[in-house]
GUZA-773466 format. One record per atom (N, C-alpha, C): residue in one letter; x, y, z. Coordinates in steps of 0.1 Angstrom, whole numbers, padded with zeros to 4 digits, always signed. Last residue first. Layout:
<rs>
aXYZ...
</rs>
This chain:
<rs>
s-0047-0086-0042s-0039-0091-0032s-0031-0103-0036f-0053-0057-0061f-0053-0071-0061f-0044-0075-0049v-0057-0031-0050v-0064-0035-0062v-0065-0050-0062p-0061-0018-0017p-0053-0027-0026p-0062-0031-0038i-0068+0016-0013i-0073+0003-0011i-0066-0007-0021i-0063+0047+0001i-0057+0037-0007i-0063+0023-0003y-0073+0067+0017y-0082+0063+0005y-0076+0051-0002g-0057+0077+0036g-0066+0066+0040g-0075+0061+0028k-0045+0098+0023k-0037+0086+0025k-0046+0074+0029p-0060+0115-0005p-0059+0112+0009p-0052+0098+0012v-0043+0132-0030v-0049+0119-0027v-0048+0116-0012r-0046+0163-0046r-0042+0156-0034r-0050+0143-0033m-0036+0187-0068m-0044+0175-0067m-0038+0167-0055k-0036+0222-0060k-0030+0210-0062k-0040+0198-0062q-0041+0248-0050q-0041+0246-0064q-0033+0233-0067w-0044+0254-0024w-0030+0253-0028w-0029+0249-0043k-0072+0258-0024k-0063+0267-0017k-0049+0266-0023r-0084+0237-0037r-0085+0250-0043r-0075+0260-0037d-0074+0206-0044d-0073+0215-0033d-0073+0229-0039w-0093+0180-0057w-0085+0192-0061w-0086+0202-0049l-0108+0159-0050l-0094+0157-0049l-0086+0170-0052q-0134+0166-0056q-0130+0167-0042q-0115+0165-0040r-0137+0158-0082r-0135+0172-0079r-0131+0175-0065v-0143+0131-0083v-0129+0135-0085v-0127+0150-0081s-0161+0111-0066s-0162+0125-0069s-0148+0131-0070l-0158+0079-0082l-0154+0088-0071l-0158+0102-0076g-0161+0059-0101g-0173+0062-0093g-0170+0072-0082r-0127+0052-0100r-0140+0049-0106r-0152+0051-0096f-0103+0056-0088f-0111+0068-0091f-0125+0065-0097f-0090+0033-0084f-0091+0042-0072f-0100+0053-0075q-0090+0021-0108q-0098+0015-0098q-0099+0024-0086g-0071+0035-0123g-0085+0039-0125g-0094+0032-0114i-0047+0022-0119i-0050+0035-0112i-0065+0039-0112a-0053+0000-0135a-0050-0002-0121a-0052+0011-0113t-0056+0012-0160t-0067+0004-0154t-0065+0002-0139a-0032+0024-0164a-0044+0032-0164a-0055+0025-0158m-0015+0001-0164m-0013+0011-0154m-0026+0020-0153w-0025-0013-0187w-0026-0019-0174w-0025-0008-0163g-0019+0006-0207g-0033+0002-0205g-0035-0004-0191a+0009+0009-0206a+0001+0020-0203a-0014+0016-0200t+0024-0020-0188t+0020-0012-0200t+0011+0000-0196m+0047-0041-0176m+0039-0029-0172m+0036-0021-0185p+0048-0077-0175p+0051-0064-0181p+0042-0053-0177k+0053-0104-0161k+0046-0092-0155k+0050-0079-0162n+0061-0128-0170n+0071-0117-0169n+0066-0104-0164k+0027-0136-0177k+0041-0140-0177k+0050-0128-0177r-0001-0129-0156r+0007-0125-0167r+0021-0131-0166w-0016-0132-0133w-0018-0142-0144w-0010-0139-0156p-0009-0112-0114p-0006-0126-0112p-0007-0135-0124i+0002-0083-0113i-0006-0090-0124i-0003-0104-0123p+0001-0056-0089p+0005-0070-0094p-0004-0075-0105f+0011-0027-0085f-0001-0032-0091f+0001-0046-0097a+0035-0026-0070a+0025-0016-0068a+0011-0022-0072e+0050-0048-0078e+0048-0046-0064e+0036-0037-0061a+0051-0044-0106a+0045-0056-0100a+0042-0055-0085g+0066-0020-0106g+0052-0020-0111g+0044-0032-0106k+0091-0028-0098k+0083-0020-0089k+0068-0019-0093v+0095-0045-0121v+0097-0050-0108v+0088-0041-0098p+0090-0032-0146p+0083-0044-0143p+0084-0048-0128g+0088+0004-0141g+0094-0008-0146g+0086-0021-0142l+0084+0031-0133l+0083+0020-0123l+0090+0008-0128i+0087+0045-0158i+0096+0048-0146i+0096+0037-0136l+0068+0033-0174l+0082+0034-0179l+0091+0036-0167a+0044+0037-0160a+0048+0024-0163a+0063+0023-0167l+0043+0066-0160l+0045+0058-0148l+0050+0044-0150l+0040+0070-0187l+0052+0075-0181l+0054+0068-0167k+0015+0059-0190k+0026+0053-0198k+0040+0057-0192p-0001+0076-0176p+0001+0062-0171p+0013+0055-0178l+0003+0099-0193l+0007+0099-0179l+0008+0085-0173g-0007+0092-0219g+0007+0095-0217g+0012+0094-0202y-0035+0090-0218y-0027+0078-0222y-0012+0080-0218a-0043+0114-0209a-0049+0102-0202a-0041+0090-0206l-0030+0129-0228l-0025+0129-0215l-0030+0118-0207s-0046+0123-0250s-0032+0120-0251s-0026+0120-0237l-0071+0133-0242l-0069+0119-0244l-0055+0115-0244i-0064+0161-0241i-0068+0154-0229i-0066+0139-0230v-0058+0164-0269v-0048+0166-0259v-0051+0160-0246t-0084+0160-0279t-0073+0151-0283t-0062+0152-0273w-0098+0182-0269w-0101+0169-0264w-0091+0159-0267r-0085+0202-0285r-0084+0202-0270r-0087+0189-0264a-0092+0194-0311a-0078+0195-0307a-0076+0195-0292l-0120+0197-0309l-0114+0184-0312l-0099+0183-0308a-0122+0224-0306a-0127+0216-0295a-0121+0202-0297q-0111+0232-0331q-0105+0236-0319q-0109+0227-0307r-0128+0221-0350r-0114+0217-0350r-0108+0221-0337t-0161+0210-0337t-0152+0220-0343t-0137+0215-0342q-0174+0189-0326q-0180+0195-0338q-0171+0205-0344q-0159+0158-0318q-0163+0171-0314q-0167+0178-0327w-0150+0126-0307w-0159+0133-0316w-0162+0147-0310a-0132+0096-0308a-0132+0110-0303a-0141+0118-0313e-0127+0070-0315e-0141+0074-0313e-0143+0089-0308q-0100+0068-0316q-0108+0064-0328q-0122+0069-0327l-0091+0074-0291l-0090+0085-0301l-0098+0081-0314g-0093+0054-0271g-0105+0060-0277g-0104+0071-0286f-0074+0038-0260f-0078+0050-0253f-0088+0059-0260l-0072+0017-0279l-0074+0014-0264l-0078+0026-0256n-0071+0028-0304n-0081+0017-0301n-0083+0014-0287k-0054+0050-0304k-0066+0050-0312k-0076+0040-0307l-0033+0044-0286l-0040+0057-0285l-0053+0057-0293e-0024+0019-0296e-0030+0021-0282e-0038+0033-0281n-0015+0026-0322n-0025+0016-0320n-0032+0017-0306f+0004+0046-0317f-0008+0049-0325f-0019+0039-0322m+0022+0030-0302m+0016+0042-0296m+0004+0046-0303p+0031+0010-0319p+0022+0006-0308p+0016+0018-0301e+0045+0030-0336e+0034+0022-0341e+0026+0016-0330t+0066+0042-0322t+0054+0050-0325t+0043+0042-0330w+0086+0024-0321w+0078+0025-0309w+0066+0034-0312w+0101+0026-0344w+0091+0015-0343w+0082+0017-0332r+0122+0043-0340r+0110+0048-0346r+0098+0038-0345l+0143+0028-0331l+0135+0034-0321l+0122+0040-0327a+0157+0022-0354a+0148+0012-0349a+0139+0017-0338y+0174+0044-0357y+0162+0043-0366y+0152+0032-0361l+0193+0037-0337l+0184+0049-0336l+0172+0048-0344r+0205+0014-0349r+0198+0013-0336r+0189+0025-0333i+0215+0024-0373i+0205+0013-0373i+0197+0013-0360v+0233+0043-0363v+0222+0047-0372v+0211+0037-0372e+0250+0027-0349e+0242+0036-0342e+0231+0041-0350t+0262+0013-0370t+0254+0006-0360t+0245+0015-0352a+0276+0034-0383a+0265+0027-0389a+0256+0019-0380p+0283+0063-0363p+0286+0050-0367p+0274+0043-0374v+0283+0097-0374v+0276+0087-0366v+0279+0073-0371q+0294+0115-0391q+0303+0110-0381q+0296+0099-0373s+0275+0127-0408s+0283+0117-0414s+0293+0110-0404s+0243+0133-0402s+0255+0135-0395s+0265+0123-0400t+0221+0125-0416t+0227+0137-0420t+0240+0140-0413c+0217+0092-0427c+0219+0100-0415c+0226+0113-0419i+0196+0069-0443i+0205+0081-0444i+0205+0089-0431l+0192+0035-0454l+0190+0046-0443l+0200+0057-0446l+0176+0012-0473l+0186+0023-0474l+0183+0033-0463h+0174-0023-0471h+0168-0010-0469h+0179+0001-0468w+0169-0054-0487w+0178-0044-0483w+0171-0030-0482k+0144-0075-0472k+0150-0069-0483k+0160-0058-0478t+0152-0099-0446t+0144-0089-0452t+0151-0084-0464w+0158-0135-0446w+0163-0121-0445w+0153-0111-0452k+0142-0160-0427k+0145-0154-0439k+0150-0140-0437g+0134-0170-0403g+0146-0175-0408g+0150-0169-0421s+0111-0160-0392s+0109-0171-0400s+0122-0177-0406d+0120-0137-0379d+0117-0149-0371d+0115-0162-0379q+0146-0124-0400q+0133-0124-0395q+0131-0137-0386l+0175-0105-0399l+0170-0119-0400l+0157-0120-0393f+0178-0074-0418f+0179-0082-0406f+0172-0096-0408r+0198-0050-0436r+0187-0060-0435r+0188-0068-0423c+0210-0019-0450c+0209-0029-0440c+0197-0038-0442w+0231+0006-0460w+0222-0004-0465w+0222-0015-0454v+0236+0039-0451v+0237+0025-0446v+0226+0017-0453t+0254+0069-0452t+0244+0060-0459t+0247+0046-0454k+0258+0101-0440k+0261+0087-0437k+0250+0078-0443c+0263+0129-0462c+0256+0121-0452c+0262+0107-0451l+0266+0161-0474l+0274+0148-0472l+0267+0141-0460y+0244+0174-0498y+0248+0174-0484y+0255+0160-0481g+0233+0179-0523g+0247+0175-0522g+0252+0175-0508k+0206+0186-0519k+0215+0196-0525k+0230+0192-0523l+0192+0164-0511l+0196+0173-0501l+0206+0183-0506f+0190+0148-0533f+0177+0156-0529f+0180+0165-0517r+0216+0138-0534r+0212+0148-0544r+0199+0156-0539v+0241+0134-0511v+0227+0131-0514v+0221+0142-0523k+0272+0119-0510k+0265+0132-0512k+0251+0129-0517a+0283+0096-0485a+0279+0099-0498a+0272+0113-0498k+0301+0071-0468k+0297+0085-0469k+0294+0088-0483c+0288+0038-0460c+0298+0047-0467c+0292+0061-0465s+0281+0003-0453s+0280+0018-0450s+0291+0025-0458y+0260-0025-0450y+0271-0019-0457y+0270-0004-0454y+0249-0052-0428y+0249-0039-0434y+0262-0035-0441q+0228-0073-0410q+0239-0072-0420q+0238-0059-0426f+0217-0082-0377f+0217-0073-0389f+0229-0075-0397l+0197-0101-0357l+0210-0101-0364l+0208-0092-0376r+0181-0090-0327r+0181-0094-0341r+0195-0093-0347k+0162-0091-0298k+0175-0090-0303k+0175-0097-0317k+0130-0072-0300k+0138-0084-0295k+0152-0082-0301g+0116-0050-0308g+0110-0058-0297g+0119-0070-0293y+0132-0037-0327y+0118-0042-0330y+0114-0052-0321a+0164-0046-0314a+0155-0037-0322a+0142-0044-0325h+0194-0050-0303h+0181-0051-0298h+0172-0041-0305l+0217-0065-0326l+0212-0053-0319l+0198-0056-0314n+0246-0079-0338n+0234-0082-0330n+0229-0070-0323i+0260-0076-0370i+0260-0072-0356i+0246-0076-0350e+0282-0077-0398e+0271-0082-0390e+0272-0077-0376q+0290-0064-0431q+0293-0066-0417q+0281-0070-0409y+0300-0073-0464y+0290-0069-0454y+0295-0072-0440s+0327-0061-0482s+0320-0072-0477s+0311-0067-0465k+0330-0040-0512k+0331-0043-0498k+0324-0055-0494e+0327-0041-0540e+0339-0035-0534e+0341-0038-0519k+0302-0053-0544k+0314-0058-0551k+0327-0053-0545q+0285-0037-0529q+0286-0052-0526q+0298-0058-0533i+0287-0013-0542i+0292-0014-0528i+0294-0029-0525t+0275-0019-0567t+0289-0016-0566t+0295-0017-0552e+0249-0024-0558e+0256-0035-0564e+0271-0032-0564l+0240+0001-0548l+0242-0010-0539l+0251-0022-0545y+0259+0028-0562y+0248+0018-0562y+0251+0007-0552i+0267+0061-0568i+0268+0050-0559i+0256+0041-0560r+0284+0079-0593r+0271+0075-0587r+0274+0062-0579d+0313+0100-0586d+0306+0089-0593d+0294+0085-0586g+0307+0133-0574g+0316+0123-0580g+0309+0112-0587y+0295+0166-0576y+0293+0152-0573y+0304+0144-0580i+0304+0191-0583i+0297+0190-0570i+0297+0175-0566r+0332+0206-0599r+0323+0195-0598r+0317+0194-0584p+0332+0241-0606p+0338+0229-0601p+0328+0218-0599r+0322+0256-0637r+0320+0254-0623r+0327+0241-0618g+0347+0266-0662g+0334+0261-0657g+0334+0260-0642p+0381+0254-0668p+0370+0263-0670p+0356+0257-0666k+0400+0241-0641k+0395+0240-0654k+0384+0250-0656r+0429+0242-0622r+0416+0248-0624r+0412+0247-0638k+0446+0212-0613k+0445+0225-0621k+0431+0229-0623v+0437+0194-0595v+0450+0199-0594v+0451+0212-0601q+0406+0190-0578q+0413+0193-0591q+0426+0199-0588k+0397+0163-0558k+0402+0176-0559k+0409+0179-0572p+0369+0142-0567p+0383+0144-0564p+0387+0158-0566p+0337+0144-0551p+0345+0145-0563p+0360+0147-0559v+0323+0118-0531v+0329+0132-0531v+0338+0133-0543t+0297+0100-0547t+0309+0101-0540t+0314+0115-0540y+0261+0100-0545y+0274+0102-0552y+0285+0103-0542l+0228+0089-0550l+0239+0091-0541l+0252+0092-0549a+0195+0091-0555a+0207+0095-0562a+0218+0098-0551s+0176+0061-0547s+0179+0075-0544s+0193+0079-0550d+0167+0036-0549d+0173+0041-0561d+0176+0056-0559k+0156+0030-0524k+0168+0023-0527k+0175+0029-0540r+0142+0058-0506r+0142+0048-0517r+0155+0042-0521v+0150+0059-0471v+0147+0065-0484v+0146+0054-0495q+0146+0065-0436q+0147+0055-0447q+0143+0062-0460g+0165+0087-0415g+0153+0082-0422g+0156+0072-0433i+0176+0110-0392i+0178+0097-0397i+0165+0092-0403i+0194+0138-0385i+0182+0134-0390i+0184+0120-0397c+0211+0154-0358c+0211+0144-0369c+0197+0141-0372s+0208+0178-0346s+0221+0172-0344s+0222+0161-0355m+0192+0205-0363m+0192+0191-0358m+0206+0186-0356q+0195+0228-0377q+0190+0229-0363q+0189+0216-0356h+0201+0224-0403h+0212+0229-0394h+0207+0231-0380l+0176+0215-0414l+0188+0207-0413l+0198+0211-0404i+0152+0228-0418i+0156+0225-0404i+0169+0217-0403p+0150+0231-0446p+0148+0243-0437p+0152+0240-0423l+0155+0204-0456l+0165+0215-0458l+0162+0227-0448i+0133+0187-0450i+0145+0185-0443i+0154+0198-0444f+0111+0195-0467f+0109+0194-0453f+0123+0194-0445p+0122+0195-0493p+0114+0207-0488p+0112+0207-0473g+0134+0168-0495g+0142+0181-0494g+0134+0192-0489k+0121+0142-0475k+0120+0150-0487k+0128+0163-0485m+0111+0119-0458m+0125+0122-0462m+0125+0129-0476y+0085+0113-0453y+0090+0126-0449y+0105+0129-0452w+0083+0087-0463w+0074+0097-0468w+0079+0111-0465s+0101+0070-0449s+0104+0075-0463s+0095+0086-0468d+0102+0083-0416d+0100+0073-0425d+0102+0079-0439l+0126+0097-0392l+0115+0098-0402l+0114+0086-0410l+0137+0112-0363l+0135+0099-0370l+0124+0100-0379l+0160+0135-0351l+0148+0134-0357l+0147+0121-0365r+0175+0148-0322r+0176+0137-0332r+0162+0135-0338i+0189+0176-0308i+0177+0170-0312i+0180+0160-0323r+0204+0189-0278r+0206+0183-0292r+0193+0175-0295t+0201+0219-0262t+0196+0205-0263t+0198+0200-0277g+0208+0246-0262g+0218+0236-0260g+0214+0221-0260e+0177+0258-0249e+0189+0260-0256e+0200+0250-0252p+0148+0237-0247p+0158+0246-0241p+0171+0247-0250v+0121+0239-0270v+0132+0231-0265v+0143+0240-0259w+0102+0256-0281w+0101+0251-0268w+0113+0245-0262k+0109+0261-0307k+0107+0273-0299k+0106+0269-0284l+0108+0236-0319l+0121+0243-0317l+0120+0255-0308l+0080+0231-0320l+0089+0224-0311l+0102+0231-0308v+0073+0248-0341v+0067+0249-0328v+0076+0243-0317r+0087+0236-0362r+0090+0250-0358r+0084+0253-0344m+0076+0211-0363m+0090+0212-0359m+0093+0226-0355l+0050+0216-0371l+0052+0210-0358l+0066+0212-0354l+0055+0227-0397l+0049+0235-0387l+0051+0230-0373l+0065+0204-0409l+0074+0215-0408l+0068+0225-0397a+0042+0188-0410a+0053+0184-0402a+0063+0195-0400s+0026+0204-0427s+0022+0202-0413s+0033+0197-0404h+0040+0202-0451h+0038+0215-0445h+0035+0214-0430l+0038+0174-0455l+0051+0180-0453l+0050+0194-0446k+0011+0171-0459k+0017+0165-0447k+0030+0171-0444t+0001+0203-0474t+0003+0189-0474t+0008+0184-0460r-0020+0228-0484r-0011+0224-0474r-0011+0208-0474n-0039+0240-0501n-0027+0233-0507n-0017+0228-0497g-0075+0234-0495g-0062+0242-0495g-0051+0233-0501g-0093+0210-0474g-0092+0220-0485g-0078+0227-0484k-0091+0195-0452k-0095+0188-0464k-0094+0197-0476r-0063+0197-0429r-0075+0203-0435r-0078+0196-0449i-0051+0175-0406i-0049+0180-0419i-0063+0185-0424l-0042+0182-0373l-0053+0177-0382l-0052+0183-0395h-0014+0174-0356h-0020+0184-0364h-0030+0178-0374m-0001+0169-0324m-0009+0164-0335m-0015+0175-0342l+0026+0164-0301l+0018+0173-0310l+0011+0166-0321l+0030+0140-0284l+0033+0153-0280l+0024+0163-0288p+0030+0107-0272p+0024+0116-0281p+0026+0131-0276f+0059+0088-0266f+0048+0096-0260f+0043+0106-0270a+0073+0055-0267a+0069+0068-0274a+0058+0075-0267t+0100+0038-0251t+0086+0039-0255t+0084+0053-0261h+0124+0017-0236h+0121+0027-0245h+0106+0027-0248r+0149+0010-0211r+0136+0007-0216r+0131+0019-0225n+0173+0017-0199n+0173+0008-0210n+0160+0003-0215s+0163+0036-0180s+0169+0023-0175s+0168+0012-0187y+0144+0051-0203y+0146+0051-0189y+0151+0037-0185s+0134+0072-0229s+0142+0061-0225s+0144+0062-0210g+0110+0083-0254g+0116+0083-0241g+0123+0071-0237i+0105+0100-0282i+0109+0087-0278i+0116+0088-0264v+0076+0119-0288v+0089+0119-0281v+0093+0105-0278a+0060+0127-0320a+0061+0119-0307a+0075+0120-0302l+0038+0142-0339l+0051+0144-0334l+0052+0137-0321s+0016+0135-0366s+0019+0134-0352s+0034+0135-0349v-0010+0144-0386v+0004+0143-0385v+0008+0144-0371r-0041+0128-0393r-0033+0136-0384r-0018+0133-0386l-0071+0127-0410l-0057+0125-0411l-0049+0134-0402q-0102+0112-0408q-0094+0124-0404q-0079+0119-0404g-0120+0096-0435g-0117+0099-0421g-0108+0111-0419w-0123+0071-0457w-0129+0084-0453w-0127+0086-0439l-0095+0056-0474l-0104+0056-0462l-0110+0070-0461f-0083+0036-0500f-0087+0049-0495f-0097+0048-0484r-0080+0008-0503r-0068+0017-0504r-0071+0031-0499p-0098-0013-0478p-0097-0004-0490p-0084+0004-0491r-0087-0045-0467r-0090-0031-0464r-0089-0022-0477n-0076-0070-0470n-0091-0068-0469n-0095-0054-0464p-0045-0062-0455p-0053-0070-0463p-0068-0068-0460r-0031-0028-0456r-0036-0040-0449r-0045-0049-0457n-0015-0006-0464n-0018-0017-0473n-0022-0030-0465a-0008+0018-0453a-0004+0006-0446a-0006-0007-0454h-0016+0040-0466h-0004+0034-0471h+0000+0022-0463d-0046+0050-0475d-0041+0042-0464d-0028+0035-0469h-0054+0082-0485h-0048+0070-0489h-0042+0063-0477h-0085+0097-0478h-0071+0096-0476h-0066+0082-0480w-0112+0119-0481w-0106+0106-0486w-0091+0107-0485y-0121+0136-0450y-0119+0135-0465y-0114+0121-0468t-0128+0159-0425t-0129+0145-0430t-0128+0146-0445s-0128+0183-0409s-0116+0179-0417s-0116+0165-0421p-0151+0173-0384p-0142+0183-0389p-0131+0177-0397a-0181+0156-0395a-0169+0156-0386a-0159+0166-0392k-0201+0153-0413k-0200+0165-0406k-0188+0166-0397q-0203+0128-0424q-0199+0138-0433q-0196+0152-0426s-0192+0099-0406s-0200+0111-0407s-0194+0120-0417s-0174+0079-0403s-0186+0076-0412s-0194+0089-0414r-0138+0077-0403r-0151+0083-0399r-0162+0079-0408p-0106+0065-0392p-0118+0065-0401p-0130+0071-0394t-0078+0082-0387t-0089+0077-0379t-0101+0077-0388i-0045+0077-0398i-0059+0080-0402i-0068+0074-0391f-0013+0092-0392f-0022+0081-0391f-0036+0086-0394d+0023+0098-0395d+0009+0102-0397d+0000+0090-0395d+0053+0110-0378d+0045+0100-0387d+0031+0105-0387i+0083+0116-0364i+0072+0122-0370i+0066+0111-0379a+0101+0116-0333a+0097+0109-0345a+0084+0115-0351i+0130+0125-0314i+0116+0127-0318i+0113+0119-0331t+0150+0128-0287t+0148+0120-0298t+0133+0121-0302l+0172+0151-0272l+0158+0148-0275l+0157+0140-0287e+0195+0146-0248e+0194+0146-0262e+0180+0142-0266k+0187+0147-0222k+0198+0155-0226k+0199+0157-0241i+0161+0141-0199i+0165+0141-0214i+0176+0151-0216g+0151+0130-0176g+0164+0135-0176g+0169+0136-0191l+0125+0122-0172l+0133+0113-0179l+0148+0117-0180q+0114+0144-0158q+0112+0130-0153q+0122+0120-0159s+0120+0167-0173s+0124+0166-0159s+0123+0152-0154f+0110+0162-0199f+0124+0165-0197f+0128+0163-0183l+0083+0157-0193l+0091+0146-0198l+0106+0149-0197l+0076+0183-0185l+0075+0172-0176l+0083+0160-0180y+0079+0197-0209y+0088+0200-0198y+0088+0189-0187l+0058+0186-0223l+0072+0184-0228l+0082+0187-0217w+0037+0196-0208w+0039+0181-0209w+0053+0178-0214q+0039+0223-0214q+0041+0219-0201q+0043+0203-0200r+0032+0222-0241r+0045+0226-0238r+0049+0222-0223v+0005+0215-0239v+0014+0205-0245v+0029+0209-0242l-0004+0238-0227l-0005+0225-0219l+0004+0215-0225k-0001+0256-0247k+0007+0258-0235k+0007+0245-0227m-0020+0246-0265m-0006+0245-0269m+0003+0247-0257w-0044+0252-0254w-0040+0238-0253w-0025+0237-0258s-0052+0280-0236s-0044+0276-0247s-0039+0261-0246f-0084+0292-0227f-0071+0286-0224f-0065+0282-0237h-0115+0296-0221h-0104+0306-0225h-0091+0300-0219g-0139+0274-0235g-0130+0278-0224g-0118+0286-0229k-0156+0264-0254k-0155+0279-0253k-0146+0283-0242q-0155+0236-0255q-0158+0243-0267q-0154+0258-0266i-0147+0227-0229i-0140+0222-0241i-0142+0231-0253a-0165+0242-0213a-0150+0242-0210a-0142+0237-0222k-0190+0236-0224k-0184+0250-0225k-0169+0250-0222f-0192+0209-0216f-0192+0213-0230f-0186+0226-0232y-0191+0211-0188y-0180+0204-0195y-0180+0208-0210t-0215+0225-0184t-0203+0230-0178t-0191+0224-0186t-0235+0209-0195t-0232+0222-0201t-0219+0227-0196w-0239+0188-0177w-0232+0186-0189w-0228+0199-0196t-0232+0201-0143t-0241+0197-0154t-0232+0195-0167k-0210+0187-0118k-0215+0198-0126k-0224+0192-0137q-0199+0165-0107q-0207+0174-0098q-0213+0185-0105p-0195+0131-0117p-0194+0146-0120p-0203+0154-0111r-0180+0105-0109r-0192+0111-0104r-0191+0126-0106i-0170+0085-0137i-0167+0091-0124i-0181+0096-0119a-0179+0075-0161a-0170+0067-0153a-0167+0072-0140l-0194+0095-0172l-0202+0084-0166l-0193+0075-0158l-0174+0110-0184l-0181+0116-0172l-0189+0105-0165a-0166+0093-0205a-0156+0098-0195a-0163+0103-0182k-0190+0091-0219k-0185+0079-0212k-0174+0083-0202t-0190+0117-0230t-0201+0113-0221t-0196+0101-0213l-0168+0118-0246l-0168+0126-0234l-0178+0122-0225h-0153+0090-0261h-0166+0098-0259h-0165+0105-0246g-0131+0074-0262g-0130+0087-0267g-0142+0096-0266s-0122+0056-0233s-0131+0058-0244s-0130+0072-0249q-0114+0049-0207q-0106+0045-0219q-0115+0045-0231s-0124+0055-0182s-0133+0049-0192s-0125+0043-0204v-0101+0065-0169v-0109+0054-0163v-0117+0047-0174m-0092+0086-0185m-0083+0075-0182m-0091+0063-0177a-0115+0102-0187a-0109+0096-0199a-0100+0085-0196g-0117+0109-0159g-0128+0101-0166g-0123+0095-0179i-0094+0123-0155i-0095+0111-0148i-0106+0102-0155l-0099+0145-0173l-0087+0137-0175l-0089+0123-0168l-0123+0156-0163l-0123+0151-0177l-0111+0141-0179e-0116+0164-0138e-0126+0154-0139e-0126+0147-0153l-0097+0183-0145l-0093+0172-0137l-0103+0160-0138f-0113+0202-0157f-0105+0194-0166f-0098+0182-0158t-0125+0212-0133t-0133+0206-0144t-0125+0197-0153p-0104+0222-0118p-0111+0210-0113p-0120+0203-0124r-0096+0243-0137r-0087+0232-0133r-0095+0220-0127l-0111+0265-0142l-0112+0254-0151l-0104+0242-0146k-0103+0285-0124k-0117+0280-0124k-0119+0267-0132p-0076+0290-0130p-0080+0283-0118p-0094+0278-0118p-0067+0282-0164p-0072+0291-0154p-0077+0284-0142f-0039+0260-0169f-0053+0262-0170f-0057+0274-0161e-0012+0256-0164e-0015+0263-0176e-0030+0266-0178k-0011+0239-0143k-0007+0253-0140k-0011+0262-0152w-0015+0213-0148w-0027+0221-0147w-0024+0236-0144l+0010+0201-0147l+0004+0203-0160l-0007+0213-0159f+0014+0199-0119f+0023+0206-0127f+0017+0210-0140s-0008+0182-0112s-0007+0196-0106s+0002+0205-0114v+0000+0159-0125v-0012+0166-0129v-0012+0180-0124w+0023+0153-0110w+0024+0155-0124w+0012+0163-0129e+0013+0148-0084e+0022+0159-0087e+0023+0163-0101s-0003+0126-0089s-0010+0139-0085s+0000+0150-0087y+0016+0107-0095y+0007+0110-0105y+0000+0124-0102l+0028+0106-0069l+0036+0111-0081l+0027+0115-0092s+0006+0096-0055s+0011+0109-0052s+0020+0115-0063l+0004+0070-0067l-0007+0080-0068l-0002+0094-0065t+0029+0060-0057t+0026+0061-0072t+0015+0071-0074k+0027+0061-0030k+0037+0069-0036k+0034+0071-0051f+0005+0043-0027f+0003+0057-0023f+0014+0066-0029q+0018+0020-0035q+0007+0025-0042q+0004+0040-0039i+0038+0017-0016i+0042+0020-0030i+0030+0025-0038q+0021+0012+0006q+0029+0023+0006q+0034+0027-0008m+0008-0012+0000m+0000+0000+0000m+0009+0013+0000
</rs>
């Protein structure tokens, strides 16, 4: 019970820190919405309120989301600072990707036909729904990794703005918030490895790592000219192909913990000038790994804008981008973003931030506690190895708040969330 009280007290401290960006009158109202969203694990605001004991009428919560005078961007910035302080981030690792939430309504904000590049079987190529570009923070603690949702931008169905414009907008916002002197590593998939997105932010990143097409134009550094010839000096040397690299070099092997387990990688690496980056000198790595079936994957081409980073580090860092995939799955299907519904873009953005925090705070607790302390605080007797996940942590903590008048936990005098010590009841014995 002692470790349970410490866990709930830590959760209360985090909420009190985040809620500083809300006006004092709105803080207990949004505390009810946050706890309700975490307990219900549903994107419907009505279900979030039914999971607790709300003390106000429905109109109060509707007006808080729809017409409340507060900035959800400041709340996101406070969430970033909380991640910095709790994880001791010295070098920020972020990943940008996009996902679609299908919709059936014609009235939902910014719904349109979007191409589903996941290519899932028995699914249409185009889906009617909302497309979001997401910026996630890859957090690490005691050699454990996970992804936290930070910023999401809902793509408008009209106009000329693309996903690249939205990603660039998210990066400009993030760069204003990051403390000076913090190095930033950006992980991208092949869709965002484009010159119009990378070139404007290239000199503000410590390194950008992403997968590109195997036929991307790569060149060697041109030899220095002994005598000056007429015309402009050469920018590029000879064209680099995977076939020529395979003939000139022998592949190297290494075992790395990636994609959920330890895997055997084979790779070639060299320095090359990348044409879509205007001849910028990068580290290029062709790699593949041994699958569980015993077959090798196809060769993939990774590019790192910092040519001094070792090839093994490029592979390891790019593998961290995989943590965004379970994040999207859990956020959409387990915590209800798939069902989130609001009538305007602003209200939807505000409610999306609340859902992200309802998912991110338990996930941060699970990362910090780990499997050993987490099993002591909230045991899972029927699970092997007793892993701590965001869903289990939210369910375990939610047992203390289900059916409770959450508003009574907010101390108006000190503007803090307080959990009474005598309120702790063991979840499982």
